[in-house]
C-alpha positions as CSV (number, residue, x, y, z in Angstrom):
1,M,51.0,63.8,-35.2
2,V,51.1,60.0,-34.8
3,K,52.7,58.1,-32.0
4,V,53.7,54.6,-32.7
5,E,54.1,51.9,-30.1
6,K,55.1,48.3,-31.0
7,L,53.3,46.2,-28.5
8,L,54.1,42.7,-29.6
9,T,56.3,40.7,-31.9
10,F,55.0,37.1,-32.7
11,T,57.5,34.6,-34.0
12,G,57.3,30.9,-34.8
13,H,56.6,30.7,-38.5
14,K,59.4,28.8,-40.2
15,D,59.0,30.7,-43.5
16,A,57.7,34.0,-44.8
17,V,54.3,35.1,-43.4
18,Y,52.0,36.0,-46.2
19,T,48.5,36.5,-44.8
20,L,46.5,37.5,-41.7
21,E,42.8,37.1,-40.9
22,F,40.3,38.0,-38.2
23,S,38.6,35.6,-35.8
24,S,35.4,35.7,-33.7
25,S,37.4,37.3,-30.9
26,P,38.7,40.8,-30.7
27,D,41.9,39.5,-29.2
28,I,42.7,36.6,-31.6
29,F,43.8,36.5,-35.3
30,Y,45.2,33.9,-37.7
31,S,48.1,33.8,-39.8
32,S,49.7,31.6,-42.5
33,G,52.6,31.6,-45.0
34,G,55.4,29.7,-46.7
35,D,55.5,26.9,-44.1
36,G,51.8,26.0,-44.7
37,H,51.1,26.4,-40.9
38,V,47.8,28.1,-39.9
39,V,48.3,29.6,-36.5
40,A,46.0,31.4,-34.1
41,W,47.6,34.2,-32.1
42,D,46.2,35.9,-28.8
43,I,47.5,39.3,-28.1
44,N,46.9,38.6,-24.4
45,N,49.3,35.6,-24.6
46,P,52.3,36.6,-26.8
47,T,54.6,33.8,-25.7
48,S,53.0,31.2,-28.0
49,G,50.7,30.5,-30.9
50,R,48.3,27.8,-31.5
51,L,48.5,25.5,-34.6
52,I,45.1,25.2,-36.2
53,A,46.1,23.3,-39.3
54,K,49.0,22.4,-41.6
55,V,48.9,22.0,-45.2
56,S,51.5,20.7,-47.5
57,A,52.0,24.0,-49.6
58,S,52.4,27.7,-49.0
59,V,49.3,29.7,-48.1
60,Y,48.6,33.2,-49.4
61,A,44.9,33.5,-48.4
62,L,42.7,32.8,-45.4
63,H,39.1,33.8,-44.9
64,Y,37.1,33.7,-41.8
65,L,33.3,32.8,-42.0
66,K,31.8,34.4,-38.8
67,E,28.3,32.8,-39.4
68,K,29.6,29.4,-39.4
69,N,32.9,29.8,-37.4
70,W,34.9,28.4,-40.3
71,L,38.3,29.3,-41.4
72,V,38.8,28.8,-45.2
73,V,42.5,28.0,-46.1
74,G,43.7,28.6,-49.7
75,Q,46.3,26.0,-50.2
76,N,48.5,26.9,-53.2
77,Y,48.7,24.3,-55.9
78,D,45.6,22.5,-54.6
79,G,42.4,24.2,-53.4
80,I,40.5,25.2,-50.3
81,H,40.3,23.5,-47.0
82,I,37.5,24.4,-44.4
83,I,38.5,24.2,-40.7
84,D,35.7,24.0,-38.3
85,L,36.9,26.2,-35.5
86,E,34.7,24.5,-32.9
87,T,36.5,21.2,-33.3
88,N,39.7,22.4,-35.0
89,K,39.1,19.7,-37.6
90,E,38.7,19.8,-41.4
91,Y,35.1,20.1,-42.2
92,A,35.4,20.0,-46.1
93,S,37.9,20.5,-48.8
94,L,37.7,21.2,-52.6
95,R,40.3,20.9,-55.2
96,L,40.4,24.0,-57.5
97,T,43.6,24.6,-59.3
98,E,47.3,23.4,-59.5
99,D,48.3,27.2,-59.3
100,A,48.6,29.7,-56.5
101,I,45.5,31.1,-54.6
102,F,45.9,34.9,-53.9
103,E,42.7,36.0,-52.3
104,M,39.3,34.7,-51.1
105,K,36.2,36.6,-50.0
106,A,32.7,35.5,-49.2
107,M,29.2,36.7,-49.6
108,G,26.5,34.7,-47.9
109,D,27.1,31.0,-49.0
110,L,29.3,31.9,-52.0
111,L,33.1,32.2,-51.9
112,L,35.0,34.1,-54.6
113,V,38.5,32.7,-55.2
114,A,41.2,34.6,-57.0
115,A,44.1,32.6,-58.3
116,A,46.9,32.6,-60.7
117,K,46.9,32.8,-64.5
118,G,43.5,34.7,-64.4
119,Q,41.6,31.8,-62.8
120,F,38.6,32.9,-60.9
121,F,36.2,30.6,-59.0
122,V,32.8,31.0,-57.4
123,V,32.2,28.2,-54.8
124,D,28.9,27.1,-53.2
125,L,30.0,26.6,-49.6
126,V,26.9,24.5,-48.7
127,K,27.3,22.0,-51.6
128,M,31.0,22.5,-51.8
129,I,31.0,22.8,-55.6
130,I,32.3,25.2,-58.2
131,I,29.2,26.9,-59.6
132,K,31.2,29.4,-61.8
133,E,34.7,29.4,-63.3
134,L,36.0,32.5,-65.1
135,K,39.1,33.4,-67.1
136,I,39.9,37.0,-66.2
137,G,42.9,37.8,-68.5
138,E,46.1,35.8,-68.4
139,Q,47.8,37.1,-65.3
140,N,47.5,36.5,-61.5
141,L,44.4,37.7,-59.7
142,R,45.7,39.5,-56.6
143,D,42.8,40.9,-54.7
144,I,39.0,41.0,-54.3
145,F,36.8,43.7,-52.8
146,I,33.0,43.1,-52.4
147,Q,31.3,46.5,-52.5
148,D,27.7,45.3,-51.8
149,E,25.1,42.9,-53.0
150,K,25.4,44.1,-56.5
151,Y,29.1,44.5,-57.3
152,F,32.5,43.3,-56.5
153,Y,36.1,44.2,-57.9
154,V,39.0,42.2,-58.8
155,A,42.7,43.6,-59.0
156,S,45.1,41.8,-61.3
157,S,48.6,41.6,-62.1
158,D,47.9,42.8,-65.6
159,G,47.4,46.3,-64.1
160,F,43.5,46.2,-64.4
161,I,40.9,46.7,-61.8
162,R,37.6,45.1,-63.0
163,K,34.1,45.6,-61.7
164,F,31.7,42.6,-61.7
165,Q,28.0,42.3,-61.0
166,W,26.8,39.5,-58.8
167,S,23.8,38.7,-60.8
168,N,25.6,37.0,-63.6
169,F,29.4,37.4,-62.7
170,Q,29.9,39.6,-65.9
171,C,32.5,42.3,-66.0
172,V,30.8,45.6,-66.4
173,D,33.7,48.0,-66.2
174,E,37.4,48.1,-66.0
175,V,40.4,50.4,-65.8
176,H,44.1,50.0,-66.2
177,G,45.0,51.4,-62.8
178,H,48.5,50.4,-62.2
179,D,51.6,49.7,-64.3
180,P,52.5,46.8,-64.4
181,A,50.3,45.2,-61.6
182,A,47.5,46.1,-59.3
183,F,47.8,44.3,-56.1
184,S,45.3,45.8,-53.7
185,V,41.9,47.5,-53.9
186,L,39.6,48.7,-51.0
187,M,36.9,51.0,-50.1
188,P,36.2,52.7,-46.7
189,H,32.9,51.7,-45.2
190,N,29.7,53.3,-46.8
191,Q,31.7,55.5,-49.2
192,S,32.1,55.5,-53.0
193,G,35.8,56.3,-52.9
194,M,38.1,53.5,-53.8
195,V,41.8,53.2,-53.0
196,S,44.1,51.0,-55.1
197,A,47.8,50.2,-55.0
198,G,50.3,48.0,-56.9
199,R,53.8,47.1,-58.0
200,D,54.2,50.8,-59.3
201,A,54.4,51.8,-55.6
202,K,51.5,54.3,-56.1
203,I,48.3,54.9,-54.3
204,K,45.4,55.8,-56.5
205,F,42.2,57.4,-55.4
206,W,39.0,56.7,-57.4
207,D,35.4,57.9,-57.3
208,V,33.4,54.8,-58.6
209,N,29.9,56.5,-58.5
210,S,29.9,56.3,-62.3
211,G,32.8,54.4,-63.9
212,F,36.4,54.8,-62.6
213,D,37.1,58.6,-61.9
214,L,40.7,59.0,-60.9
215,Q,40.9,61.6,-58.4
216,E,44.5,61.6,-57.3
217,T,47.8,59.6,-57.6
218,V,50.3,59.5,-54.9
219,N,53.9,58.2,-55.2
220,A,53.7,56.3,-51.8
221,H,56.6,54.0,-51.5
222,M,59.9,53.0,-52.9
223,Y,58.7,49.6,-54.1
224,A,55.6,47.6,-54.7
225,I,52.7,48.1,-52.3
226,N,51.4,44.7,-51.2
227,D,48.3,45.6,-49.1
228,I,46.0,48.4,-47.8
229,A,44.0,48.4,-44.5
230,F,41.5,50.9,-43.3
231,S,41.2,52.0,-39.6
232,P,37.9,51.1,-37.9
233,S,36.8,54.8,-38.3
234,A,37.8,54.8,-42.0
235,E,39.6,58.1,-41.2
236,Y,42.9,56.5,-41.9
237,F,44.5,53.8,-43.9
238,A,47.8,51.9,-43.8
239,T,49.9,50.6,-46.6
240,A,52.3,47.7,-46.5
241,S,55.3,47.6,-48.9
242,M,58.2,45.5,-50.3
243,D,60.3,48.4,-49.2
244,K,60.1,47.1,-45.6
245,T,57.9,50.0,-44.4
246,I,54.3,50.4,-43.1
247,K,52.8,53.9,-43.9
248,I,49.9,55.6,-42.2
249,W,47.7,58.0,-44.3
250,D,44.9,60.4,-43.6
251,Y,42.2,59.2,-46.0
252,S,40.2,62.5,-46.6
253,Q,43.4,64.6,-46.9
254,R,45.3,62.0,-48.7
255,K,48.3,62.9,-46.5
256,L,51.2,60.8,-45.3
257,L,51.2,60.8,-41.4
258,K,53.8,58.3,-40.4
259,V,56.4,55.8,-41.6
260,I,57.0,52.7,-39.6
261,D,60.3,51.1,-40.2
262,K,63.1,49.1,-38.7
263,A,65.4,52.0,-37.6
264,R,62.8,54.1,-35.7
265,H,60.1,51.7,-34.6
266,D,61.7,48.1,-34.6
267,G,59.8,47.5,-37.8
268,H,60.2,44.6,-40.3
269,R,63.5,43.6,-41.8
270,T,62.1,42.6,-45.2
271,S,58.9,42.9,-47.3
272,V,55.7,43.7,-45.4
273,N,53.1,41.5,-46.9
274,K,49.7,42.0,-45.2
275,L,47.9,44.2,-42.7
276,L,45.0,43.7,-40.3
277,W,43.4,46.5,-38.4
278,M,41.6,45.1,-35.4
279,A,38.5,47.1,-35.0
280,E,37.6,46.5,-31.2
281,R,41.1,46.9,-30.0
282,D,42.0,49.4,-32.7
283,L,45.5,47.7,-33.2
284,L,47.3,47.3,-36.5
285,V,48.9,43.9,-37.2
286,S,51.4,43.4,-39.9
287,C,53.3,40.4,-41.2
288,S,56.4,40.0,-43.2
289,D,58.9,37.9,-45.3
290,D,61.1,38.1,-42.0
291,R,58.8,35.5,-40.6
292,S,57.5,37.7,-37.9
293,I,54.1,39.4,-37.1
294,G,54.1,42.8,-35.4
295,V,51.2,44.4,-33.4
296,W,51.1,48.2,-33.3
297,R,49.3,50.8,-31.2
298,L,48.8,54.2,-33.2
299,D,48.0,57.3,-31.3
300,I,46.7,59.7,-33.8
301,D,46.1,63.3,-32.8
302,K,43.1,64.8,-34.7
């Protein structure tokens, strides 16, 4: 049994909220979206957000660099901006593309950037230069998951999930996972099982020890699944969908535990775009096209 309590609703964005990101504090997270505002929210102070930066186009991707206390902002139709959170000033910027930037993930001093039309960039964050530019198909690259120091995965709107090796950034394996588009790919910590989701509203469970071994497919939502987030324990995960719902799942049993929606839990009125499961507070954060951010406490009976 899962008990759901909506703790907070944050409002203030002037357009759809597309992305959420962690901070150095267990109580603070960042958001951005269609208005180009990058905002810091404190769950202890729900009355107002703090504007960190404003860019002139929408933002689909943020990435926090803990070692440097930097927040990387992916400005659509331009490139990346690095905000030094000690000073709240722009430290550096780099023009990458005139198209949308959908995801960014870092390993050490290297930043991986997934963009529209199959564009993929590897950026040296010390020198602030592009050290590798790849063309991965023709369609939008939607998600990146870094497995370890050897491999990372890219999910694409052409339906493929591709595995790359760090040593030379070459694709070493691929699978057509979703039809027509793969939107999200993720692994629980220290496990070989992968979960993916896409426009087909399905969740797929993979064993990636040797290739892509499909274990199970679940018809999970009515419309596209935009994001997946694992709980801190990795026992559970949540999915966010264009059908306006958030669903909570038991990972090992691959079982639906709870549906969070507008009617029963004061959920979102439109598409749920991104999820953030805050580890130290064990709270689930969601954002939506309805311009709001929700903070949820989940009491899951084991």
